[in-house]
N, C-alpha and C positions, 0 to 999 in steps of 0.2 A: 439614727437606726432609719431613718427619712433616705437618708446620702445612701444606707446598704439594698433597701429596697428599690430604690429607684436607677443603682448600678445592675440590681437583679432582674430585675421586669426593662431592661433596654433591649433584652431580645437579641444580644449578641450568641447565646447557644441554643445550638437546637432543641428540641422537647424533649426527644430522649434522653440526651444526656443530662440537661437540666434535671433530670427526674432522681436522675443520682447523688447530687447534690444539696446537702441541704440553704438555706436564703445567702447567708453570710460566704457563705464556699462558690455560689452561686456570682455573687458579686463580685468577687476577688478574681473569680476566672472571666467575668465579665469584661474586666481591667484588662487581664490579659489578653484577650480576645481586641479590644478597643487599640494597645500598646502596638499589637501583633497588626494590626492593619493597617498602624500608621506609621512603623518603622521595620517591617519585616517579621522582631522578634522584641521579647519585653525583656530590656535590661533595668528594670526597676530595681531599687534594692526591698528587702521586705517591710522592713518598716515605714517603707515611703508607699506600696500598697497599702501597706494596713490605715496609713492614714487618709491615706484617698478614696477610697471604699468604706471605714468607718467601722473597722472589726481591730482585731485583737493580731499579731504576730505570729501566734501560735495559729492562727484559725486559716492564715496565711498561706503558712507552711503546709497543715493540715489538707489544706483545699487540694496545693498543686502535687503534693504527694501521692494525696488520692486519684490526682489526672493522670501523673503519670505511673502509676502501678494500674488505672487501664489502660493504661496506652495512647495515652488524648495529645500529652504534649511530651515534649523529653527537656532533660533536666542538664544544662552544661553547668559545671561547678567549673571556675577560673580563681583557681589556687595560686598566690603571691609567693608567698614565703611564709616559715609557718605560722604565725599570730594574726597573717595582714591575706585578706581575701578580697579581691573584686567580689562586684555582682553576678547571680547565674544570669545565663541567657534561658530563658524560657522559649521553646517551638512549637508552635500549635502542631501537631505532625495528625491527628484525625483526619482521617478525607472528608465526612461527615462533618466534621465542623469546619474543617477549609471548605468545603462546596458551598458550606452556609453564609459563612464572611463573601466568600464572591457574591453570592445572590444578593445580600441586602448591598453590595455595593453597586450592584446592577442599577440603581434607579440613579444614585448619582451619577450627572456629566464629568469626570473626574474634576472631581474640585466644584467646582459649580453646584447651585441650585436650580431644583426643579423649573421650568418655564411656563409658570401658570398664565392661564388662558387671561385678558385684560380685564375684562368684567370680573372675574372668580365664577365661580360652582363648573357645574357640569352641564351642558348645552348637549345636547343628542340633536344632530345634522337633523334629522325628519320628528318632525314633531305629527304626534298622534293626535286625530283633533276632538278634545272634550267638551263635550255642552255638559252647562250648570245649571241644573233645574233650576228652575223660580218657585216654589211653592207659591206663593199668592198668586203666579199667572194661572195655575193646573187647578183652580177652584176646589181642591179635596182641602183646604184649610180652613175655609171660612168659619167663621164662631157660631157657631149654632144659639138660638134664644138661650134653650135655661137647660141643665145639666140634664132632663131626662131626655132631651130631644139629642141630645149629643151619644149616650147608649141607648141603639137600636132595638135589643131586647126589651126595656123598657118601655116602649113605645109599644111593644107588639102586645106585651102584659095589661093594658089597664091600668088600673092603680097598683103601684108598688108598694109591696107585704114588707118595708122596710122598720126593724123595730130597732129602736139605741137604747132603751132599757125598761124597768117596771112599767112604767105606767104610758107606754109612748104608743100599743098596741092599742089604749079604749080611747086615746086622741083622734087613731086615724079610722075609724069606724063611722 
């Protein structure tokens, strides 16, 4: 299940195309896309595709059949004799999908990784001056002597009429 989810979330299918398939079928088509990017077409056997992605062979057949029906891929069958067949060749023919894969490849520079800055992170060439306010220097957070001095409205009202319970009102008088 984890392999299936990882393949489906790999970003090899455009969202518009991925919405038409189940999670397992998305995983199969993502592997087909990965092989297509690597070798220009996918020549893996159905059982091999199923084993790599972690789905059943029927799911692989259904995904490729549905993608062919929608006009996303072509499947070239290679019959050898009556009982022997070579693996099918699956090619991506959808313009949307191929351009999506081309955009994904633009990030990698011909098989190498990105060249990151030496210290890492993202630093802007022109920094903005940011002043950090020190609350101790502003004088607004000086501690008050008592709780009543902290609240301005209580200082003005004189004797506070706060009652905690039944007998609290008589104790304050």
